[in-house]
All heavy atoms as TSV, in Angstrom:
chain	resi	resn	atom	element	x	y	z
A	1	MET	N	N	55.913	75.858	109.452
A	1	MET	CA	C	55.480	77.127	108.758
A	1	MET	C	C	56.719	77.648	107.973
A	1	MET	O	O	57.801	77.119	108.075
A	1	MET	CB	C	55.017	78.183	109.786
A	1	MET	CG	C	53.792	77.741	110.573
A	1	MET	SD	S	52.322	77.493	109.588
A	1	MET	CE	C	51.845	79.162	109.171
A	2	TRP	N	N	56.444	78.694	107.266
A	2	TRP	CA	C	57.518	79.249	106.391
A	2	TRP	C	C	58.608	79.897	107.182
A	2	TRP	O	O	59.784	79.889	106.723
A	2	TRP	CB	C	56.888	80.322	105.450
A	2	TRP	CG	C	56.417	81.539	106.224
A	2	TRP	CD1	C	55.202	81.733	106.705
A	2	TRP	CD2	C	57.190	82.681	106.606
A	2	TRP	NE1	N	55.083	82.987	107.369
A	2	TRP	CE2	C	56.311	83.598	107.306
A	2	TRP	CE3	C	58.441	83.097	106.359
A	2	TRP	CZ2	C	56.774	84.770	107.821
A	2	TRP	CZ3	C	58.888	84.324	106.890
A	2	TRP	CH2	C	58.074	85.120	107.591
A	3	PHE	N	N	58.417	80.378	108.355
A	3	PHE	CA	C	59.457	80.987	109.251
A	3	PHE	C	C	60.390	80.045	109.817
A	3	PHE	O	O	61.427	80.445	110.314
A	3	PHE	CB	C	58.851	81.910	110.273
A	3	PHE	CG	C	57.851	81.216	111.102
A	3	PHE	CD1	C	58.303	80.518	112.212
A	3	PHE	CD2	C	56.493	81.280	110.896
A	3	PHE	CE1	C	57.424	79.830	113.031
A	3	PHE	CE2	C	55.600	80.629	111.719
A	3	PHE	CZ	C	55.984	79.930	112.802
A	4	GLU	N	N	60.122	78.767	109.687
A	4	GLU	CA	C	61.059	77.739	110.245
A	4	GLU	C	C	62.328	77.677	109.431
A	4	GLU	O	O	63.374	77.152	109.865
A	4	GLU	CB	C	60.458	76.390	110.288
A	4	GLU	CG	C	59.341	76.390	111.381
A	4	GLU	CD	C	58.596	75.056	111.324
A	4	GLU	OE1	O	58.823	74.260	110.377
A	4	GLU	OE2	O	57.703	74.795	112.252
A	5	ILE	N	N	62.321	78.220	108.208
A	5	ILE	CA	C	63.603	78.208	107.363
A	5	ILE	C	C	64.533	79.307	107.672
A	5	ILE	O	O	65.675	79.259	107.270
A	5	ILE	CB	C	63.125	78.246	105.893
A	5	ILE	CG1	C	64.279	77.753	105.072
A	5	ILE	CG2	C	62.681	79.567	105.496
A	5	ILE	CD1	C	63.867	77.451	103.624
A	6	ILE	N	N	64.180	80.285	108.439
A	6	ILE	CA	C	64.959	81.476	108.726
A	6	ILE	C	C	66.197	81.035	109.498
A	6	ILE	O	O	67.363	81.518	109.092
A	6	ILE	CB	C	64.170	82.523	109.510
A	6	ILE	CG1	C	63.113	83.134	108.569
A	6	ILE	CG2	C	65.076	83.619	110.015
A	6	ILE	CD1	C	62.180	84.143	109.153
A	7	PRO	N	N	66.240	80.309	110.601
A	7	PRO	CA	C	67.487	79.947	111.259
A	7	PRO	C	C	68.469	79.149	110.361
A	7	PRO	O	O	69.657	79.524	110.297
A	7	PRO	CB	C	67.050	79.142	112.465
A	7	PRO	CG	C	65.632	79.548	112.741
A	7	PRO	CD	C	65.060	79.887	111.415
A	8	PRO	N	N	68.068	78.097	109.666
A	8	PRO	CA	C	69.027	77.473	108.803
A	8	PRO	C	C	69.585	78.362	107.685
A	8	PRO	O	O	70.781	78.286	107.345
A	8	PRO	CB	C	68.279	76.273	108.157
A	8	PRO	CG	C	67.069	76.054	109.119
A	8	PRO	CD	C	66.726	77.395	109.675
A	9	CYS	N	N	68.694	79.204	107.152
A	9	CYS	CA	C	69.176	80.101	106.133
A	9	CYS	C	C	70.127	81.138	106.660
A	9	CYS	O	O	71.174	81.428	106.008
A	9	CYS	CB	C	67.945	80.819	105.524
A	9	CYS	SG	S	68.331	81.966	104.160
A	10	ALA	N	N	69.985	81.557	107.841
A	10	ALA	CA	C	70.874	82.520	108.496
A	10	ALA	C	C	72.224	81.847	108.752
A	10	ALA	O	O	73.277	82.433	108.520
A	10	ALA	CB	C	70.333	83.077	109.813
A	11	ILE	N	N	72.197	80.642	109.175
A	11	ILE	CA	C	73.471	79.879	109.461
A	11	ILE	C	C	74.196	79.654	108.182
A	11	ILE	O	O	75.446	79.879	108.104
A	11	ILE	CB	C	73.140	78.510	110.096
A	11	ILE	CG1	C	72.613	78.773	111.559
A	11	ILE	CG2	C	74.397	77.644	110.124
A	11	ILE	CD1	C	72.062	77.510	112.247
A	12	ILE	N	N	73.562	79.354	107.083
A	12	ILE	CA	C	74.211	79.098	105.784
A	12	ILE	C	C	74.769	80.394	105.247
A	12	ILE	O	O	75.925	80.451	104.763
A	12	ILE	CB	C	73.222	78.478	104.790
A	12	ILE	CG1	C	72.907	77.057	105.221
A	12	ILE	CG2	C	73.801	78.521	103.364
A	12	ILE	CD1	C	71.832	76.366	104.454
A	13	CYS	N	N	74.024	81.499	105.366
A	13	CYS	CA	C	74.528	82.837	104.919
A	13	CYS	C	C	75.748	83.259	105.661
A	13	CYS	O	O	76.697	83.727	105.082
A	13	CYS	CB	C	73.359	83.836	104.985
A	13	CYS	SG	S	72.022	83.547	103.781
A	14	VAL	N	N	75.724	83.054	107.007
A	14	VAL	CA	C	76.814	83.488	107.798
A	14	VAL	C	C	78.102	82.551	107.450
A	14	VAL	O	O	79.249	83.039	107.311
A	14	VAL	CB	C	76.521	83.359	109.264
A	14	VAL	CG1	C	77.796	83.464	110.151
A	14	VAL	CG2	C	75.554	84.530	109.644
A	15	ALA	N	N	77.869	81.300	107.251
A	15	ALA	CA	C	78.949	80.356	106.913
A	15	ALA	C	C	79.572	80.735	105.490
A	15	ALA	O	O	80.766	80.535	105.423
A	15	ALA	CB	C	78.509	78.919	106.930
A	16	LEU	N	N	78.826	81.222	104.632
A	16	LEU	CA	C	79.333	81.569	103.347
A	16	LEU	C	C	80.056	82.943	103.380
A	16	LEU	O	O	80.843	83.240	102.546
A	16	LEU	CB	C	78.249	81.601	102.339
A	16	LEU	CG	C	77.701	80.224	101.903
A	16	LEU	CD1	C	76.473	80.320	100.941
A	16	LEU	CD2	C	78.721	79.338	101.311
A	17	TYR	N	N	79.665	83.772	104.307
A	17	TYR	CA	C	80.204	85.103	104.387
A	17	TYR	C	C	81.514	85.149	105.182
A	17	TYR	O	O	82.339	86.000	104.832
A	17	TYR	CB	C	79.134	86.073	105.021
A	17	TYR	CG	C	79.605	87.463	105.311
A	17	TYR	CD1	C	79.763	88.368	104.234
A	17	TYR	CD2	C	79.961	87.880	106.608
A	17	TYR	CE1	C	80.234	89.654	104.437
A	17	TYR	CE2	C	80.429	89.151	106.820
A	17	TYR	CZ	C	80.537	90.022	105.731
A	17	TYR	OH	O	81.001	91.276	105.968
A	18	LEU	N	N	81.645	84.296	106.185
A	18	LEU	CA	C	82.784	84.346	107.016
A	18	LEU	C	C	84.157	84.159	106.315
A	18	LEU	O	O	85.121	84.941	106.702
A	18	LEU	CB	C	82.687	83.310	108.091
A	18	LEU	CG	C	81.823	83.762	109.300
A	18	LEU	CD1	C	81.661	82.601	110.315
A	18	LEU	CD2	C	82.329	84.990	109.938
A	19	PRO	N	N	84.411	83.296	105.375
A	19	PRO	CA	C	85.769	83.188	104.812
A	19	PRO	C	C	86.204	84.446	104.064
A	19	PRO	O	O	87.320	84.909	104.215
A	19	PRO	CB	C	85.606	82.054	103.795
A	19	PRO	CG	C	84.473	81.263	104.284
A	19	PRO	CD	C	83.523	82.229	104.954
A	20	GLY	N	N	85.324	85.091	103.402
A	20	GLY	CA	C	85.670	86.410	102.696
A	20	GLY	C	C	85.986	87.438	103.663
A	20	GLY	O	O	86.946	88.236	103.539
A	21	PHE	N	N	85.213	87.528	104.693
A	21	PHE	CA	C	85.380	88.532	105.774
A	21	PHE	C	C	86.693	88.294	106.552
A	21	PHE	O	O	87.484	89.215	106.757
A	21	PHE	CB	C	84.169	88.464	106.694
A	21	PHE	CG	C	84.219	89.443	107.776
A	21	PHE	CD1	C	83.888	90.796	107.604
A	21	PHE	CD2	C	84.619	89.057	109.096
A	21	PHE	CE1	C	83.937	91.750	108.617
A	21	PHE	CE2	C	84.646	89.992	110.119
A	21	PHE	CZ	C	84.287	91.351	109.916
A	22	ALA	N	N	86.987	87.032	106.817
A	22	ALA	CA	C	88.137	86.697	107.571
A	22	ALA	C	C	89.369	86.903	106.745
A	22	ALA	O	O	90.425	87.422	107.306
A	22	ALA	CB	C	88.081	85.268	108.089
A	23	THR	N	N	89.367	86.570	105.509
A	23	THR	CA	C	90.493	86.731	104.612
A	23	THR	C	C	90.856	88.178	104.458
A	23	THR	O	O	92.036	88.541	104.563
A	23	THR	CB	C	90.211	86.100	103.282
A	23	THR	OG1	O	89.871	84.773	103.373
A	23	THR	CG2	C	91.414	86.289	102.273
A	24	TYR	N	N	89.880	89.058	104.269
A	24	TYR	CA	C	90.169	90.467	104.168
A	24	TYR	C	C	90.833	91.026	105.420
A	24	TYR	O	O	91.849	91.687	105.294
A	24	TYR	CB	C	88.791	91.198	103.969
A	24	TYR	CG	C	88.875	92.714	103.906
A	24	TYR	CD1	C	89.126	93.357	102.687
A	24	TYR	CD2	C	88.766	93.488	105.059
A	24	TYR	CE1	C	89.238	94.727	102.694
A	24	TYR	CE2	C	88.785	94.850	105.004
A	24	TYR	CZ	C	89.064	95.464	103.813
A	24	TYR	OH	O	89.155	96.842	103.712
A	25	HIS	N	N	90.343	90.709	106.579
A	25	HIS	CA	C	90.865	91.265	107.797
A	25	HIS	C	C	92.189	90.573	108.245
A	25	HIS	O	O	93.054	91.298	108.764
A	25	HIS	CB	C	89.836	91.178	108.972
A	25	HIS	CG	C	88.708	92.168	108.756
A	25	HIS	ND1	N	88.875	93.468	108.825
A	25	HIS	CD2	C	87.428	91.887	108.320
A	25	HIS	CE1	C	87.699	94.038	108.607
A	25	HIS	NE2	N	86.809	93.138	108.249
A	26	LEU	N	N	92.368	89.344	107.942
A	26	LEU	CA	C	93.644	88.704	108.269
A	26	LEU	C	C	94.814	89.276	107.382
A	26	LEU	O	O	95.849	89.490	107.819
A	26	LEU	CB	C	93.531	87.184	108.086
A	26	LEU	CG	C	92.835	86.431	109.217
A	26	LEU	CD1	C	92.660	84.947	108.856
A	26	LEU	CD2	C	93.580	86.532	110.495
A	27	ASN	N	N	94.489	89.419	106.082
A	27	ASN	CA	C	95.489	89.981	105.183
A	27	ASN	C	C	95.847	91.446	105.628
A	27	ASN	O	O	97.012	91.825	105.604
A	27	ASN	CB	C	95.051	89.995	103.760
A	27	ASN	CG	C	95.242	88.680	103.080
A	27	ASN	OD1	O	96.189	87.972	103.397
A	27	ASN	ND2	N	94.395	88.390	102.166
A	28	LYS	N	N	94.869	92.160	106.073
A	28	LYS	CA	C	95.077	93.577	106.506
A	28	LYS	C	C	95.924	93.559	107.817
A	28	LYS	O	O	96.771	94.421	107.980
A	28	LYS	CB	C	93.743	94.326	106.786
A	28	LYS	CG	C	93.919	95.703	107.078
A	28	LYS	CD	C	92.688	96.485	106.699
A	28	LYS	CE	C	92.868	97.934	106.940
A	28	LYS	NZ	N	93.317	98.646	105.808
A	29	ALA	N	N	95.650	92.606	108.688
A	29	ALA	CA	C	96.423	92.580	109.999
A	29	ALA	C	C	97.894	92.034	109.705
A	29	ALA	O	O	98.802	92.592	110.319
A	29	ALA	CB	C	95.719	91.636	110.977
A	30	ILE	N	N	98.068	91.047	108.927
A	30	ILE	CA	C	99.340	90.418	108.722
A	30	ILE	C	C	100.208	91.131	107.653
A	30	ILE	O	O	101.358	91.376	107.945
A	30	ILE	CB	C	99.160	88.928	108.329
A	30	ILE	CG1	C	98.508	88.188	109.422
A	30	ILE	CG2	C	100.537	88.304	107.912
A	30	ILE	CD1	C	98.099	86.728	109.133
A	31	CYS	N	N	99.615	91.433	106.510
A	31	CYS	CA	C	100.408	92.048	105.452
A	31	CYS	C	C	100.337	93.578	105.374
A	31	CYS	O	O	101.139	94.139	104.670
A	31	CYS	CB	C	99.898	91.502	104.090
A	31	CYS	SG	S	100.067	89.669	103.934
A	32	GLY	N	N	99.396	94.149	106.038
A	32	GLY	CA	C	99.282	95.582	105.980
A	32	GLY	C	C	98.429	96.058	104.869
A	32	GLY	O	O	98.255	97.285	104.682
A	33	ASN	N	N	97.890	95.098	104.039
A	33	ASN	CA	C	97.088	95.471	102.897
A	33	ASN	C	C	95.898	94.452	102.942
A	33	ASN	O	O	96.138	93.265	103.232
A	33	ASN	CB	C	97.849	95.363	101.614
A	33	ASN	CG	C	97.037	95.889	100.473
A	33	ASN	OD1	O	95.903	96.189	100.586
A	33	ASN	ND2	N	97.717	95.934	99.291
A	34	ALA	N	N	94.769	94.872	102.635
A	34	ALA	CA	C	93.553	94.026	102.713
A	34	ALA	C	C	93.522	93.004	101.495
A	34	ALA	O	O	92.845	91.988	101.628
A	34	ALA	CB	C	92.298	94.892	102.652
A	35	TYR	N	N	94.253	93.219	100.441
A	35	TYR	CA	C	94.147	92.362	99.321
A	35	TYR	C	C	95.506	91.793	99.080
A	35	TYR	O	O	96.579	92.344	99.080
A	35	TYR	CB	C	93.720	93.208	98.112
A	35	TYR	CG	C	92.438	93.920	98.339
A	35	TYR	CD1	C	92.435	95.235	98.558
A	35	TYR	CD2	C	91.267	93.207	98.380
A	35	TYR	CE1	C	91.276	95.920	98.822
A	35	TYR	CE2	C	90.087	93.875	98.648
A	35	TYR	CZ	C	90.069	95.190	98.837
A	35	TYR	OH	O	88.967	95.859	99.053
A	36	ARG	N	N	95.527	90.472	98.835
A	36	ARG	CA	C	96.828	89.798	98.515
A	36	ARG	C	C	97.072	89.870	97.024
A	36	ARG	O	O	96.180	89.977	96.239
A	36	ARG	CB	C	96.859	88.341	99.082
A	36	ARG	CG	C	95.871	87.481	98.328
A	36	ARG	CD	C	95.944	86.117	98.960
A	36	ARG	NE	N	95.077	85.178	98.141
A	36	ARG	CZ	C	95.610	84.380	97.254
A	36	ARG	NH1	N	96.891	84.293	97.073
A	36	ARG	NH2	N	94.793	83.618	96.564
A	37	ARG	N	N	98.319	89.817	96.684
A	37	ARG	CA	C	98.724	89.861	95.275
A	37	ARG	C	C	98.510	88.445	94.657
A	37	ARG	O	O	98.729	87.464	95.224
A	37	ARG	CB	C	100.156	90.299	95.130
A	37	ARG	CG	C	100.314	91.732	95.560
A	37	ARG	CD	C	101.715	92.198	95.400
A	37	ARG	NE	N	102.177	92.259	94.064
A	37	ARG	CZ	C	103.321	92.810	93.712
A	37	ARG	NH1	N	104.068	93.349	94.531
A	37	ARG	NH2	N	103.682	92.765	92.451
A	38	ASN	N	N	98.173	88.544	93.312
A	38	ASN	CA	C	97.955	87.356	92.578
A	38	ASN	C	C	99.300	86.893	91.973
A	38	ASN	O	O	99.885	87.692	91.215
A	38	ASN	CB	C	96.911	87.615	91.456
A	38	ASN	CG	C	96.580	86.404	90.741
A	38	ASN	OD1	O	97.063	85.268	91.061
A	38	ASN	ND2	N	95.775	86.499	89.711
A	39	THR	N	N	99.754	85.724	92.305
A	39	THR	CA	C	101.048	85.279	91.718
A	39	THR	C	C	100.859	83.992	90.970
A	39	THR	O	O	101.690	83.083	91.123
A	39	THR	CB	C	102.058	85.077	92.897
A	39	THR	OG1	O	101.479	84.211	93.871
A	39	THR	CG2	C	102.404	86.418	93.489
A	40	ASP	N	N	99.833	83.901	90.215
A	40	ASP	CA	C	99.546	82.700	89.421
A	40	ASP	C	C	100.510	82.581	88.214
A	40	ASP	O	O	100.948	81.518	87.876
A	40	ASP	CB	C	98.081	82.704	88.927
A	40	ASP	CG	C	97.130	82.553	90.027
A	40	ASP	OD1	O	97.493	82.031	91.074
A	40	ASP	OD2	O	95.986	82.909	89.822
A	41	GLU	N	N	100.813	83.751	87.654
A	41	GLU	CA	C	101.709	83.698	86.468
A	41	GLU	C	C	103.194	83.918	86.891
A	41	GLU	O	O	103.497	84.556	87.894
A	41	GLU	CB	C	101.298	84.828	85.425
A	41	GLU	CG	C	99.883	84.719	85.045
A	41	GLU	CD	C	99.693	83.453	84.125
A	41	GLU	OE1	O	100.614	83.153	83.359
A	41	GLU	OE2	O	98.614	82.895	84.131
A	42	ARG	N	N	104.035	83.477	86.091
A	42	ARG	CA	C	105.494	83.582	86.347
A	42	ARG	C	C	105.963	85.027	86.449
A	42	ARG	O	O	106.698	85.487	87.327
A	42	ARG	CB	C	106.342	82.839	85.322
A	42	ARG	CG	C	107.773	82.851	85.632
A	42	ARG	CD	C	108.553	82.100	84.564
A	42	ARG	NE	N	110.006	81.935	84.930
A	42	ARG	CZ	C	110.900	82.925	84.915
A	42	ARG	NH1	N	110.544	84.114	84.494
A	42	ARG	NH2	N	112.172	82.661	85.192
A	43	PHE	N	N	105.440	85.815	85.542
A	43	PHE	CA	C	105.793	87.261	85.511
A	43	PHE	C	C	105.363	87.986	86.824
A	43	PHE	O	O	106.123	88.776	87.386
A	43	PHE	CB	C	105.127	87.938	84.271
A	43	PHE	CG	C	105.421	89.454	84.256
A	43	PHE	CD1	C	106.642	89.910	83.799
A	43	PHE	CD2	C	104.467	90.387	84.607
A	43	PHE	CE1	C	106.892	91.261	83.781
A	43	PHE	CE2	C	104.695	91.752	84.596
A	43	PHE	CZ	C	105.929	92.183	84.201
A	44	ASP	N	N	104.185	87.638	87.350
A	44	ASP	CA	C	103.701	88.216	88.549
A	44	ASP	C	C	104.623	87.819	89.786
A	44	ASP	O	O	104.862	88.601	90.708
A	44	ASP	CB	C	102.262	87.785	88.871
A	44	ASP	CG	C	101.345	88.397	87.821
A	44	ASP	OD1	O	101.626	89.433	87.220
A	44	ASP	OD2	O	100.277	87.722	87.529
A	45	ARG	N	N	105.090	86.572	89.726
A	45	ARG	CA	C	105.962	86.067	90.792
A	45	ARG	C	C	107.268	86.797	90.763
A	45	ARG	O	O	107.835	87.145	91.787
A	45	ARG	CB	C	106.147	84.587	90.703
A	45	ARG	CG	C	104.968	83.766	91.145
A	45	ARG	CD	C	105.347	82.302	91.322
A	45	ARG	NE	N	105.737	81.656	90.082
A	45	ARG	CZ	C	104.970	81.145	89.173
A	45	ARG	NH1	N	103.671	81.168	89.323
A	45	ARG	NH2	N	105.468	80.572	88.100
A	46	VAL	N	N	107.774	87.010	89.585
A	46	VAL	CA	C	109.063	87.726	89.421
A	46	VAL	C	C	108.901	89.102	89.910
A	46	VAL	O	O	109.802	89.669	90.603
A	46	VAL	CB	C	109.545	87.657	87.964
A	46	VAL	CG1	C	110.676	88.608	87.626
A	46	VAL	CG2	C	109.931	86.236	87.535
A	47	MET	N	N	107.798	89.858	89.587
A	47	MET	CA	C	107.564	91.160	90.031
A	47	MET	C	C	107.453	91.248	91.576
A	47	MET	O	O	107.871	92.202	92.190
A	47	MET	CB	C	106.384	91.818	89.319
A	47	MET	CG	C	106.566	92.028	87.830
A	47	MET	SD	S	107.826	93.277	87.539
A	47	MET	CE	C	109.121	92.241	86.829
A	48	TYR	N	N	106.782	90.219	92.100
A	48	TYR	CA	C	106.611	90.235	93.564
A	48	TYR	C	C	107.998	90.089	94.245
A	48	TYR	O	O	108.247	90.818	95.211
A	48	TYR	CB	C	105.760	89.005	93.936
A	48	TYR	CG	C	105.491	88.781	95.384
A	48	TYR	CD1	C	104.398	89.405	95.952
A	48	TYR	CD2	C	106.292	88.049	96.211
A	48	TYR	CE1	C	104.161	89.277	97.294
A	48	TYR	CE2	C	106.088	87.898	97.564
A	48	TYR	CZ	C	104.970	88.444	98.075
A	48	TYR	OH	O	104.730	88.278	99.417
A	49	MET	N	N	108.824	89.171	93.750
A	49	MET	CA	C	110.181	89.046	94.355
A	49	MET	C	C	110.979	90.251	94.154
A	49	MET	O	O	111.761	90.664	94.997
A	49	MET	CB	C	110.836	87.786	93.743
A	49	MET	CG	C	110.220	86.496	94.105
A	49	MET	SD	S	110.013	86.241	95.878
A	49	MET	CE	C	111.697	86.213	96.401
A	50	ARG	N	N	110.886	90.982	93.007
A	50	ARG	CA	C	111.618	92.163	92.757
A	50	ARG	C	C	111.173	93.242	93.806
A	50	ARG	O	O	112.025	93.914	94.384
A	50	ARG	CB	C	111.308	92.698	91.365
A	50	ARG	CG	C	111.973	94.034	91.061
A	50	ARG	CD	C	111.375	94.669	89.967
A	50	ARG	NE	N	109.987	94.950	90.290
A	50	ARG	CZ	C	109.315	95.926	89.783
A	50	ARG	NH1	N	109.849	96.784	88.938
A	50	ARG	NH2	N	108.077	96.107	90.165
A	51	ASP	N	N	109.841	93.410	93.983
A	51	ASP	CA	C	109.386	94.407	94.954
A	51	ASP	C	C	109.861	94.106	96.369
A	51	ASP	O	O	110.177	94.989	97.162
A	51	ASP	CB	C	107.880	94.470	94.850
A	51	ASP	CG	C	107.328	95.038	93.612
A	51	ASP	OD1	O	108.143	95.666	92.880
A	51	ASP	OD2	O	106.119	94.897	93.317
A	52	TYR	N	N	109.919	92.782	96.705
A	52	TYR	CA	C	110.340	92.403	98.031
A	52	TYR	C	C	111.803	92.678	98.203
A	52	TYR	O	O	112.243	93.214	99.219
A	52	TYR	CB	C	110.101	90.914	98.267
A	52	TYR	CG	C	110.493	90.532	99.671
A	52	TYR	CD1	C	109.711	90.781	100.770
A	52	TYR	CD2	C	111.644	89.817	99.816
A	52	TYR	CE1	C	110.145	90.443	102.027
A	52	TYR	CE2	C	112.084	89.398	101.057
A	52	TYR	CZ	C	111.300	89.715	102.228
A	52	TYR	OH	O	111.698	89.416	103.483
A	53	ARG	N	N	112.593	92.419	97.192
A	53	ARG	CA	C	114.025	92.627	97.208
A	53	ARG	C	C	114.392	94.106	97.333
A	53	ARG	O	O	115.233	94.538	98.112
A	53	ARG	CB	C	114.675	92.031	95.954
A	53	ARG	CG	C	116.191	92.185	95.957
A	53	ARG	CD	C	116.772	91.484	94.711
A	53	ARG	NE	N	115.823	91.465	93.605
A	53	ARG	CZ	C	115.845	92.204	92.546
A	53	ARG	NH1	N	116.838	93.048	92.395
A	53	ARG	NH2	N	114.931	92.143	91.558
A	54	ILE	N	N	113.673	94.966	96.559
A	54	ILE	CA	C	113.939	96.443	96.533
A	54	ILE	C	C	113.428	97.091	97.772
A	54	ILE	O	O	114.176	97.918	98.404
A	54	ILE	CB	C	113.322	97.036	95.310
A	54	ILE	CG1	C	114.131	96.577	94.062
A	54	ILE	CG2	C	113.354	98.528	95.401
A	54	ILE	CD1	C	113.479	97.021	92.798
A	55	ASN	N	N	112.242	96.825	98.200
A	55	ASN	CA	C	111.541	97.638	99.207
A	55	ASN	C	C	111.285	96.863	100.526
A	55	ASN	O	O	110.882	97.557	101.463
A	55	ASN	CB	C	110.249	98.143	98.601
A	55	ASN	CG	C	109.619	99.240	99.361
A	55	ASN	OD1	O	110.249	99.868	100.234
A	55	ASN	ND2	N	108.330	99.508	99.146
A	56	LYS	N	N	111.295	95.573	100.489
A	56	LYS	CA	C	110.977	94.733	101.646
A	56	LYS	C	C	109.502	94.835	102.033
A	56	LYS	O	O	109.082	94.326	103.023
A	56	LYS	CB	C	111.842	95.034	102.928
A	56	LYS	CG	C	113.322	94.910	102.726
A	56	LYS	CD	C	113.673	93.383	102.499
A	56	LYS	CE	C	115.148	93.256	102.484
A	56	LYS	NZ	N	115.630	92.496	101.371
A	57	ASN	N	N	108.712	95.542	101.297
A	57	ASN	CA	C	107.311	95.621	101.483
A	57	ASN	C	C	106.692	95.648	100.031
A	57	ASN	O	O	106.718	96.625	99.354
A	57	ASN	CB	C	106.919	96.903	102.205
A	57	ASN	CG	C	105.408	96.936	102.540
A	57	ASN	OD1	O	104.714	96.093	102.075
A	57	ASN	ND2	N	105.023	97.867	103.390
A	58	VAL	N	N	106.022	94.556	99.735
A	58	VAL	CA	C	105.523	94.403	98.375
A	58	VAL	C	C	104.324	95.138	98.065
A	58	VAL	O	O	103.814	95.339	96.990
A	58	VAL	CB	C	105.251	92.949	98.001
A	58	VAL	CG1	C	106.584	92.126	98.063
A	58	VAL	CG2	C	104.288	92.257	98.941
A	59	TYR	N	N	103.677	95.771	99.123
A	59	TYR	CA	C	102.435	96.534	98.968
A	59	TYR	C	C	102.655	98.040	98.924
A	59	TYR	O	O	101.670	98.701	98.741
A	59	TYR	CB	C	101.502	96.122	100.102
A	59	TYR	CG	C	101.098	94.686	100.051
A	59	TYR	CD1	C	101.673	93.746	100.927
A	59	TYR	CD2	C	100.296	94.198	99.113
A	59	TYR	CE1	C	101.330	92.473	100.902
A	59	TYR	CE2	C	99.940	92.882	99.034
A	59	TYR	CZ	C	100.420	92.052	99.947
A	59	TYR	OH	O	100.142	90.666	99.798
A	60	GLN	N	N	103.862	98.521	99.173
A	60	GLN	CA	C	104.128	99.927	99.005
A	60	GLN	C	C	105.219	100.122	97.969
A	60	GLN	O	O	106.353	99.705	98.111
A	60	GLN	CB	C	104.642	100.505	100.370
A	60	GLN	CG	C	103.623	100.738	101.332
A	60	GLN	CD	C	104.231	101.388	102.580
A	60	GLN	OE1	O	105.330	101.321	102.890
A	60	GLN	NE2	N	103.392	102.116	103.260
A	61	GLY	N	N	104.827	100.719	96.913
A	61	GLY	CA	C	105.742	100.845	95.768
A	61	GLY	C	C	106.627	102.107	96.062
A	61	GLY	O	O	106.327	102.964	96.750
A	62	GLN	N	N	107.821	102.057	95.437
A	62	GLN	CA	C	108.718	103.184	95.492
A	62	GLN	C	C	109.096	103.472	94.042
A	62	GLN	O	O	109.055	102.672	93.144
A	62	GLN	CB	C	109.989	102.851	96.273
A	62	GLN	CG	C	109.712	102.939	97.762
A	62	GLN	CD	C	111.052	102.827	98.499
A	62	GLN	OE1	O	112.048	102.337	97.920
A	62	GLN	NE2	N	111.096	103.203	99.750
A	63	GLY	N	N	109.667	104.703	93.852
A	63	GLY	CA	C	110.119	105.072	92.515
A	63	GLY	C	C	111.552	104.705	92.381
A	63	GLY	O	O	112.043	103.728	92.984
A	64	LEU	N	N	112.299	105.454	91.590
A	64	LEU	CA	C	113.701	105.146	91.380
A	64	LEU	C	C	114.497	105.281	92.599
A	64	LEU	O	O	115.596	104.732	92.731
A	64	LEU	CB	C	114.223	106.063	90.278
A	64	LEU	CG	C	113.617	105.800	88.854
A	64	LEU	CD1	C	114.066	106.798	87.902
A	64	LEU	CD2	C	113.997	104.380	88.385
A	65	GLU	N	N	114.082	106.097	93.541
A	65	GLU	CA	C	114.892	106.291	94.818
A	65	GLU	C	C	114.941	104.955	95.566
A	65	GLU	O	O	115.856	104.872	96.508
A	65	GLU	CB	C	114.323	107.340	95.657
A	65	GLU	CG	C	113.019	107.063	96.302
A	65	GLU	CD	C	111.762	107.406	95.371
A	65	GLU	OE1	O	111.950	107.803	94.278
A	65	GLU	OE2	O	110.643	107.160	95.875
A	66	GLY	N	N	114.050	104.029	95.344
A	66	GLY	CA	C	114.108	102.780	96.074
A	66	GLY	C	C	115.121	101.763	95.502
A	66	GLY	O	O	115.427	100.745	96.140
A	67	ILE	N	N	115.642	101.953	94.336
A	67	ILE	CA	C	116.619	101.070	93.650
A	67	ILE	C	C	117.971	101.440	94.071
A	67	ILE	O	O	118.374	102.583	93.891
A	67	ILE	CB	C	116.429	101.095	92.167
A	67	ILE	CG1	C	115.038	100.656	91.744
A	67	ILE	CG2	C	117.471	100.163	91.451
A	67	ILE	CD1	C	114.710	100.811	90.304
A	68	PRO	N	N	118.775	100.533	94.661
A	68	PRO	CA	C	120.108	100.854	95.101
A	68	PRO	C	C	121.062	101.184	93.936
A	68	PRO	O	O	120.891	100.666	92.791
A	68	PRO	CB	C	120.573	99.670	95.834
A	68	PRO	CG	C	119.693	98.544	95.470
A	68	PRO	CD	C	118.401	99.191	94.976
A	69	ASP	N	N	122.074	102.022	94.127
A	69	ASP	CA	C	122.987	102.441	93.141
A	69	ASP	C	C	124.205	101.529	93.008
A	69	ASP	O	O	125.311	102.038	92.871
A	69	ASP	CB	C	123.463	103.829	93.339
A	69	ASP	CG	C	122.343	104.888	93.109
A	69	ASP	OD1	O	121.451	104.555	92.315
A	69	ASP	OD2	O	122.474	105.953	93.663
A	70	LYS	N	N	124.219	100.325	93.146
A	70	LYS	CA	C	125.276	99.347	93.012
A	70	LYS	C	C	126.551	99.935	93.566
A	70	LYS	O	O	127.450	100.498	93.175
A	70	LYS	CB	C	125.433	98.904	91.585
A	70	LYS	CG	C	124.290	98.077	91.177
A	70	LYS	CD	C	124.561	97.463	89.816
A	70	LYS	CE	C	123.333	96.642	89.482
A	70	LYS	NZ	N	123.475	95.872	88.257
């Protein structure tokens, strides 16, 4: 009957939903932010490393007070 498709459909839907759900919560637990930064381009990687060097936390920005005075 038509209702025999419900269990396989539920399994497929859960299997497709889990990676996105897990990525969101793992990034939130490990990095402190639910979304990871995109570092596909060279400029983005340079900005990521700059934020890490200045603040040690790439997900919390600081203003000029975060830049050391040599």
